[in-house]
C-alpha positions, 0 to 999 in steps of 0.5 A: 052638433056645434056650428063650427064644423057645418059648411053651408050648402049655399056658399060652402063655407063654414057656417061660423063664419056667417058669409051668407043669409042661409049661414047666418040663420043657421048660426042664430037657430044653433046658438045656445038659447038660455039654460037648458031643462036639465041645467034648471032641474040640476040647480034646483037639486043642488038649492034643495040639497043646500038646504037640507044640509043647512036644516042638518047643521042647525039640529045638531 
């Protein structure tokens, strides 16, 4: 779930606006934090596929 639709229980404002300390803390906690494990795995598989394709092209 993204924080753009959440309403703060402390100030009744959208969390995305960050009006109070509770909103700002929730917004920081829900913000994306780098690469997900699924994204890293996808990148590794793509790299291995590219290396295999290069090896196959050179063998021909």
